[in-house]
N, CA, C and O atoms as a GROMACS GRO file, in nm:
protein
  392
    1MET      N    1   8.387   5.349  -1.991
    1MET     CA    2   8.444   5.212  -2.012
    1MET      C    3   8.409   5.167  -2.152
    1MET      O    4   8.300   5.192  -2.203
    2GLN      N    5   8.500   5.102  -2.210
    2GLN     CA    6   8.490   5.044  -2.338
    2GLN      C    7   8.444   4.896  -2.333
    2GLN      O    8   8.487   4.819  -2.247
    3THR      N    9   8.353   4.858  -2.428
    3THR     CA   10   8.309   4.720  -2.421
    3THR      C   11   8.403   4.638  -2.514
    3THR      O   12   8.446   4.685  -2.619
    4TYR      N   13   8.435   4.506  -2.465
    4TYR     CA   14   8.530   4.422  -2.535
    4TYR      C   15   8.453   4.281  -2.540
    4TYR      O   16   8.369   4.248  -2.456
    5VAL      N   17   8.489   4.204  -2.646
    5VAL     CA   18   8.448   4.062  -2.651
    5VAL      C   19   8.571   3.973  -2.647
    5VAL      O   20   8.655   3.982  -2.737
    6LEU      N   21   8.584   3.895  -2.558
    6LEU     CA   22   8.695   3.798  -2.545
    6LEU      C   23   8.652   3.660  -2.602
    6LEU      O   24   8.565   3.589  -2.550
    7MET      N   25   8.724   3.629  -2.716
    7MET     CA   26   8.693   3.493  -2.769
    7MET      C   27   8.818   3.404  -2.739
    7MET      O   28   8.935   3.436  -2.762
    8THR      N   29   8.774   3.288  -2.682
    8THR     CA   30   8.873   3.194  -2.626
    8THR      C   31   8.867   3.057  -2.688
    8THR      O   32   8.758   3.002  -2.699
    9LYS      N   33   8.976   2.998  -2.729
    9LYS     CA   34   8.982   2.865  -2.774
    9LYS      C   35   9.075   2.796  -2.673
    9LYS      O   36   9.188   2.842  -2.654
   10LEU      N   37   9.031   2.688  -2.607
   10LEU     CA   38   9.120   2.618  -2.506
   10LEU      C   39   9.220   2.528  -2.585
   10LEU      O   40   9.202   2.483  -2.698
   11SER      N   41   9.326   2.511  -2.506
   11SER     CA   42   9.429   2.412  -2.559
   11SER      C   43   9.377   2.270  -2.552
   11SER      O   44   9.283   2.244  -2.476
   12PRO      N   45   9.432   2.176  -2.626
   12PRO     CA   46   9.378   2.036  -2.631
   12PRO      C   47   9.406   1.979  -2.487
   12PRO      O   48   9.328   1.894  -2.442
   13GLU      N   49   9.507   2.018  -2.417
   13GLU     CA   50   9.530   1.961  -2.284
   13GLU      C   51   9.415   2.011  -2.187
   13GLU      O   52   9.359   1.928  -2.116
   14VAL      N   53   9.381   2.138  -2.183
   14VAL     CA   54   9.275   2.177  -2.107
   14VAL      C   55   9.137   2.128  -2.147
   14VAL      O   56   9.050   2.101  -2.064
   15SER      N   57   9.122   2.118  -2.270
   15SER     CA   58   8.994   2.064  -2.324
   15SER      C   59   8.979   1.919  -2.287
   15SER      O   60   8.864   1.874  -2.279
   16SER      N   61   9.082   1.844  -2.264
   16SER     CA   62   9.059   1.700  -2.224
   16SER      C   63   9.027   1.688  -2.078
   16SER      O   64   8.991   1.579  -2.033
   17ARG      N   65   9.039   1.797  -1.998
   17ARG     CA   66   9.003   1.790  -1.861
   17ARG      C   67   8.879   1.886  -1.838
   17ARG      O   68   8.884   1.975  -1.754
   18MET      N   69   8.770   1.863  -1.914
   18MET     CA   70   8.648   1.951  -1.908
   18MET      C   71   8.591   1.943  -1.759
   18MET      O   72   8.546   2.045  -1.707
   19LYS      N   73   8.593   1.830  -1.695
   19LYS     CA   74   8.540   1.820  -1.564
   19LYS      C   75   8.606   1.919  -1.466
   19LYS      O   76   8.547   1.950  -1.362
   20GLU      N   77   8.730   1.971  -1.498
   20GLU     CA   78   8.795   2.063  -1.406
   20GLU      C   79   8.767   2.212  -1.453
   20GLU      O   80   8.823   2.306  -1.396
   21ARG      N   81   8.680   2.231  -1.555
   21ARG     CA   82   8.652   2.358  -1.610
   21ARG      C   83   8.602   2.462  -1.506
   21ARG      O   84   8.636   2.580  -1.514
   22LYS      N   85   8.524   2.418  -1.411
   22LYS     CA   86   8.464   2.520  -1.314
   22LYS      C   87   8.578   2.576  -1.241
   22LYS      O   88   8.584   2.698  -1.228
   23ASP      N   89   8.677   2.494  -1.186
   23ASP     CA   90   8.792   2.544  -1.110
   23ASP      C   91   8.879   2.622  -1.198
   23ASP      O   92   8.937   2.720  -1.150
   24GLN      N   93   8.897   2.592  -1.327
   24GLN     CA   94   8.986   2.666  -1.404
   24GLN      C   95   8.931   2.799  -1.434
   24GLN      O   96   9.003   2.899  -1.435
   25GLY      N   97   8.800   2.801  -1.460
   25GLY     CA   98   8.729   2.923  -1.481
   25GLY      C   99   8.737   3.023  -1.360
   25GLY      O  100   8.759   3.143  -1.374
   26ARG      N  101   8.719   2.959  -1.238
   26ARG     CA  102   8.721   3.042  -1.118
   26ARG      C  103   8.870   3.103  -1.105
   26ARG      O  104   8.888   3.220  -1.071
   27ARG      N  105   8.968   3.023  -1.131
   27ARG     CA  106   9.110   3.072  -1.130
   27ARG      C  107   9.132   3.196  -1.216
   27ARG      O  108   9.188   3.298  -1.175
   28PHE      N  109   9.078   3.178  -1.346
   28PHE     CA  110   9.089   3.287  -1.435
   28PHE      C  111   9.020   3.414  -1.386
   28PHE      O  112   9.078   3.522  -1.384
   29MET      N  113   8.894   3.398  -1.348
   29MET     CA  114   8.816   3.523  -1.290
   29MET      C  115   8.891   3.578  -1.168
   29MET      O  116   8.892   3.701  -1.156
   30ASP      N  117   8.954   3.503  -1.076
   30ASP     CA  118   9.019   3.560  -0.963
   30ASP      C  119   9.141   3.630  -1.002
   30ASP      O  120   9.178   3.726  -0.935
   31GLN      N  121   9.208   3.589  -1.104
   31GLN     CA  122   9.330   3.651  -1.145
   31GLN      C  123   9.289   3.788  -1.221
   31GLN      O  124   9.353   3.891  -1.202
   32VAL      N  125   9.185   3.783  -1.304
   32VAL     CA  126   9.134   3.910  -1.366
   32VAL      C  127   9.097   4.010  -1.253
   32VAL      O  128   9.132   4.127  -1.258
   33LYS      N  129   9.025   3.960  -1.150
   33LYS     CA  130   8.975   4.061  -1.049
   33LYS      C  131   9.107   4.114  -0.978
   33LYS      O  132   9.110   4.233  -0.946
   34ASP      N  133   9.213   4.035  -0.954
   34ASP     CA  134   9.335   4.069  -0.882
   34ASP      C  135   9.417   4.172  -0.973
   34ASP      O  136   9.460   4.278  -0.928
   35LYS      N  137   9.432   4.133  -1.102
   35LYS     CA  138   9.530   4.217  -1.186
   35LYS      C  139   9.455   4.318  -1.263
   35LYS      O  140   9.519   4.410  -1.313
   36CYS      N  141   9.324   4.312  -1.278
   36CYS     CA  142   9.248   4.414  -1.351
   36CYS      C  143   9.117   4.449  -1.280
   36CYS      O  144   9.010   4.420  -1.334
   37PRO      N  145   9.121   4.510  -1.162
   37PRO     CA  146   9.007   4.530  -1.081
   37PRO      C  147   8.903   4.620  -1.146
   37PRO      O  148   8.789   4.618  -1.101
   38ALA      N  149   8.931   4.692  -1.239
   38ALA     CA  150   8.832   4.780  -1.312
   38ALA      C  151   8.745   4.697  -1.412
   38ALA      O  152   8.640   4.743  -1.457
   39VAL      N  153   8.789   4.578  -1.443
   39VAL     CA  154   8.717   4.499  -1.552
   39VAL      C  155   8.580   4.452  -1.491
   39VAL      O  156   8.571   4.406  -1.377
   40LYS      N  157   8.481   4.468  -1.572
   40LYS     CA  158   8.346   4.413  -1.532
   40LYS      C  159   8.297   4.329  -1.641
   40LYS      O  160   8.280   4.375  -1.754
   41PHE      N  161   8.269   4.191  -1.606
   41PHE     CA  162   8.216   4.095  -1.698
   41PHE      C  163   8.063   4.128  -1.708
   41PHE      O  164   7.996   4.158  -1.608
   42VAL      N  165   8.015   4.122  -1.830
   42VAL     CA  166   7.876   4.145  -1.858
   42VAL      C  167   7.799   4.012  -1.893
   42VAL      O  168   7.683   3.994  -1.856
   43ALA      N  169   7.870   3.919  -1.968
   43ALA     CA  170   7.809   3.796  -2.008
   43ALA      C  171   7.914   3.692  -2.042
   43ALA      O  172   8.019   3.728  -2.094
   44HIS      N  173   7.892   3.573  -2.018
   44HIS     CA  174   7.980   3.458  -2.046
   44HIS      C  175   7.898   3.345  -2.114
   44HIS      O  176   7.794   3.302  -2.065
   45TYR      N  177   7.952   3.298  -2.231
   45TYR     CA  178   7.880   3.192  -2.302
   45TYR      C  179   7.984   3.085  -2.336
   45TYR      O  180   8.101   3.117  -2.358
   46ALA      N  181   7.940   2.957  -2.341
   46ALA     CA  182   8.011   2.844  -2.392
   46ALA      C  183   7.962   2.831  -2.527
   46ALA      O  184   7.842   2.847  -2.551
   47LEU      N  185   8.052   2.800  -2.625
   47LEU     CA  186   8.018   2.796  -2.768
   47LEU      C  187   8.056   2.654  -2.824
   47LEU      O  188   8.143   2.583  -2.773
   48LEU      N  189   7.984   2.622  -2.929
   48LEU     CA  190   8.018   2.494  -3.001
   48LEU      C  191   8.060   2.537  -3.144
   48LEU      O  192   7.979   2.547  -3.236
   49GLY      N  193   8.185   2.559  -3.156
   49GLY     CA  194   8.241   2.600  -3.290
   49GLY      C  195   8.385   2.629  -3.277
   49GLY      O  196   8.454   2.569  -3.196
   50THR      N  197   8.429   2.720  -3.353
   50THR     CA  198   8.565   2.750  -3.361
   50THR      C  199   8.625   2.794  -3.226
   50THR      O  200   8.736   2.756  -3.191
   51TYR      N  201   8.546   2.879  -3.148
   51TYR     CA  202   8.593   2.920  -3.016
   51TYR      C  203   8.511   2.845  -2.916
   51TYR      O  204   8.397   2.805  -2.943
   52ASP      N  205   8.573   2.824  -2.789
   52ASP     CA  206   8.501   2.759  -2.688
   52ASP      C  207   8.421   2.848  -2.592
   52ASP      O  208   8.325   2.804  -2.529
   53PHE      N  209   8.464   2.976  -2.582
   53PHE     CA  210   8.396   3.063  -2.498
   53PHE      C  211   8.390   3.211  -2.552
   53PHE      O  212   8.481   3.257  -2.620
   54LEU      N  213   8.285   3.278  -2.519
   54LEU     CA  214   8.277   3.422  -2.554
   54LEU      C  215   8.235   3.500  -2.430
   54LEU      O  216   8.130   3.479  -2.371
   55ASP      N  217   8.321   3.588  -2.397
   55ASP     CA  218   8.296   3.673  -2.272
   55ASP      C  219   8.283   3.825  -2.325
   55ASP      O  220   8.364   3.877  -2.401
   56ILE      N  221   8.175   3.885  -2.275
   56ILE     CA  222   8.162   4.033  -2.305
   56ILE      C  223   8.195   4.101  -2.175
   56ILE      O  224   8.142   4.067  -2.069
   57TYR      N  225   8.287   4.201  -2.185
   57TYR     CA  226   8.325   4.272  -2.060
   57TYR      C  227   8.361   4.411  -2.084
   57TYR      O  228   8.386   4.447  -2.199
   58GLU      N  229   8.367   4.496  -1.982
   58GLU     CA  230   8.398   4.627  -2.000
   58GLU      C  231   8.541   4.656  -1.927
   58GLU      O  232   8.570   4.606  -1.818
   59ALA      N  233   8.618   4.736  -1.994
   59ALA     CA  234   8.749   4.766  -1.949
   59ALA      C  235   8.783   4.917  -1.971
   59ALA      O  236   8.730   4.975  -2.066
   60PRO      N  237   8.861   4.978  -1.896
   60PRO     CA  238   8.895   5.125  -1.915
   60PRO      C  239   8.972   5.151  -2.041
   60PRO      O  240   8.956   5.258  -2.100
   61ASP      N  241   9.058   5.057  -2.087
   61ASP     CA  242   9.137   5.087  -2.210
   61ASP      C  243   9.180   4.952  -2.268
   61ASP      O  244   9.156   4.845  -2.214
   62ALA      N  245   9.252   4.968  -2.391
   62ALA     CA  246   9.298   4.847  -2.461
   62ALA      C  247   9.406   4.774  -2.386
   62ALA      O  248   9.416   4.652  -2.401
   63GLU      N  249   9.482   4.834  -2.310
   63GLU     CA  250   9.591   4.776  -2.233
   63GLU      C  251   9.530   4.677  -2.140
   63GLU      O  252   9.576   4.563  -2.130
   64THR      N  253   9.424   4.718  -2.067
   64THR     CA  254   9.362   4.626  -1.973
   64THR      C  255   9.303   4.518  -2.041
   64THR      O  256   9.306   4.407  -1.989
   65ALA      N  257   9.247   4.536  -2.159
   65ALA     CA  258   9.177   4.429  -2.236
   65ALA      C  259   9.288   4.336  -2.276
   65ALA      O  260   9.266   4.215  -2.272
   66ALA      N  261   9.401   4.380  -2.312
   66ALA     CA  262   9.514   4.291  -2.352
   66ALA      C  263   9.557   4.204  -2.228
   66ALA      O  264   9.594   4.088  -2.246
   67LYS      N  265   9.554   4.260  -2.107
   67LYS     CA  266   9.587   4.182  -1.990
   67LYS      C  267   9.486   4.071  -1.969
   67LYS      O  268   9.524   3.960  -1.931
   68VAL      N  269   9.354   4.099  -1.992
   68VAL     CA  270   9.258   4.003  -1.987
   68VAL      C  271   9.292   3.884  -2.079
   68VAL      O  272   9.291   3.769  -2.034
   69SER      N  273   9.322   3.912  -2.206
   69SER     CA  274   9.360   3.804  -2.302
   69SER      C  275   9.482   3.728  -2.249
   69SER      O  276   9.483   3.605  -2.254
   70MET      N  277   9.589   3.801  -2.197
   70MET     CA  278   9.706   3.731  -2.156
   70MET      C  279   9.671   3.644  -2.041
   70MET      O  280   9.718   3.531  -2.038
   71ILE      N  281   9.592   3.688  -1.943
   71ILE     CA  282   9.546   3.595  -1.826
   71ILE      C  283   9.475   3.471  -1.888
   71ILE      O  284   9.493   3.359  -1.840
   72SER      N  285   9.402   3.492  -1.986
   72SER     CA  286   9.330   3.373  -2.046
   72SER      C  287   9.438   3.273  -2.102
   72SER      O  288   9.432   3.151  -2.084
   73LEU      N  289   9.533   3.336  -2.170
   73LEU     CA  290   9.639   3.242  -2.232
   73LEU      C  291   9.721   3.178  -2.126
   73LEU      O  292   9.762   3.062  -2.141
   74ALA      N  293   9.747   3.250  -2.017
   74ALA     CA  294   9.825   3.196  -1.902
   74ALA      C  295   9.747   3.085  -1.825
   74ALA      O  296   9.808   3.017  -1.743
   75ASN      N  297   9.615   3.065  -1.850
   75ASN     CA  298   9.528   2.978  -1.787
   75ASN      C  299   9.478   2.864  -1.883
   75ASN      O  300   9.375   2.801  -1.858
   76GLY      N  301   9.552   2.841  -1.989
   76GLY     CA  302   9.531   2.726  -2.074
   76GLY      C  303   9.462   2.745  -2.205
   76GLY      O  304   9.424   2.651  -2.274
   77ALA      N  305   9.447   2.882  -2.239
   77ALA     CA  306   9.384   2.914  -2.375
   77ALA      C  307   9.488   2.895  -2.480
   77ALA      O  308   9.602   2.941  -2.469
   78LEU      N  309   9.448   2.827  -2.580
   78LEU     CA  310   9.540   2.816  -2.699
   78LEU      C  311   9.535   2.951  -2.780
   78LEU      O  312   9.638   2.995  -2.832
   79HIS      N  313   9.426   3.010  -2.789
   79HIS     CA  314   9.394   3.146  -2.855
   79HIS      C  315   9.307   3.216  -2.761
   79HIS      O  316   9.218   3.161  -2.696
   80ALA      N  317   9.340   3.355  -2.757
   80ALA     CA  318   9.251   3.442  -2.679
   80ALA      C  319   9.267   3.577  -2.758
   80ALA      O  320   9.377   3.627  -2.781
   81GLU      N  321   9.146   3.632  -2.797
   81GLU     CA  322   9.143   3.754  -2.866
   81GLU      C  323   9.037   3.846  -2.792
   81GLU      O  324   8.928   3.800  -2.757
   82SER      N  325   9.072   3.971  -2.772
   82SER     CA  326   8.981   4.064  -2.723
   82SER      C  327   8.958   4.167  -2.833
   82SER      O  328   9.048   4.235  -2.882
   83TRP      N  329   8.826   4.172  -2.868
   83TRP     CA  330   8.789   4.264  -2.973
   83TRP      C  331   8.714   4.379  -2.921
   83TRP      O  332   8.642   4.361  -2.823
   84THR      N  333   8.724   4.498  -2.976
   84THR     CA  334   8.636   4.608  -2.939
   84THR      C  335   8.500   4.598  -2.990
   84THR      O  336   8.473   4.563  -3.105
   85ALA      N  337   8.418   4.628  -2.903
   85ALA     CA  338   8.269   4.618  -2.942
   85ALA      C  339   8.202   4.758  -2.937
   85ALA      O  340   8.206   4.823  -2.832
   86ILE      N  341   8.144   4.803  -3.041
   86ILE     CA  342   8.080   4.939  -3.047
   86ILE      C  343   7.932   4.921  -3.047
   86ILE      O  344   7.882   4.842  -3.127
   87PRO      N  345   7.853   4.992  -2.958
   87PRO     CA  346   7.709   4.976  -2.965
   87PRO      C  347   7.655   5.006  -3.099
   87PRO      O  348   7.703   5.097  -3.165
   88TYR      N  349   7.562   4.938  -3.142
   88TYR     CA  350   7.500   4.960  -3.278
   88TYR      C  351   7.457   5.095  -3.314
   88TYR      O  352   7.476   5.143  -3.426
   89LYS      N  353   7.397   5.156  -3.213
   89LYS     CA  354   7.355   5.296  -3.232
   89LYS      C  355   7.467   5.388  -3.254
   89LYS      O  356   7.460   5.478  -3.339
   90ARG      N  357   7.572   5.371  -3.181
   90ARG     CA  358   7.697   5.454  -3.211
   90ARG      C  359   7.757   5.426  -3.341
   90ARG      O  360   7.811   5.515  -3.406
   91PHE      N  361   7.750   5.298  -3.384
   91PHE     CA  362   7.806   5.260  -3.515
   91PHE      C  363   7.728   5.338  -3.625
   91PHE      O  364   7.783   5.391  -3.721
   92LEU      N  365   7.592   5.338  -3.601
   92LEU     CA  366   7.515   5.413  -3.708
   92LEU      C  367   7.553   5.565  -3.712
   92LEU      O  368   7.560   5.628  -3.817
   93GLU      N  369   7.578   5.619  -3.583
   93GLU     CA  370   7.616   5.766  -3.578
   93GLU      C  371   7.745   5.780  -3.655
   93GLU      O  372   7.760   5.877  -3.728
   94LEU      N  373   7.845   5.683  -3.641
   94LEU     CA  374   7.974   5.690  -3.709
   94LEU      C  375   7.956   5.698  -3.865
   94LEU      O  376   8.021   5.774  -3.935
   95THR      N  377   7.862   5.612  -3.911
   95THR     CA  378   7.838   5.608  -4.053
   95THR      C  379   7.796   5.742  -4.102
   95THR      O  380   7.833   5.776  -4.214
   96GLU      N  381   7.726   5.817  -4.032
   96GLU     CA  382   7.691   5.946  -4.075
   96GLU      C  383   7.806   6.050  -4.085
   96GLU      O  384   7.792   6.158  -4.144
   97GLU      N  385   7.922   6.009  -4.023
   97GLU     CA  386   8.037   6.111  -4.030
   97GLU      C  387   8.119   6.080  -4.142
   97GLU      O  388   8.215   6.155  -4.163
   98ILE      N  389   8.095   5.970  -4.229
   98ILE     CA  390   8.181   5.931  -4.338
   98ILE      C  391   8.121   5.967  -4.469
   98ILE      O  392   8.181   5.941  -4.574
   0.00000   0.00000   0.00000
């Protein structure tokens, strides 16, 4: 499984209803479980900055990661980006190959 980081910025409409966030988050997670059963979430953080949330998850491939981003967008995200994350030790190994 590959590790991904999902960076999410909520739309102003969703941000204005923060008290509903728990239910919105549950709907997102339920849809990911239904549409992407192989995805395993490792961590979830709320942020104070350019993005509202950071999720670290594992997925079998880039297409599945794209689905996770699309599900986030369908649930009120203004921006949703899934980034590939490489363990630091592996990154160092890769630097030896160049």
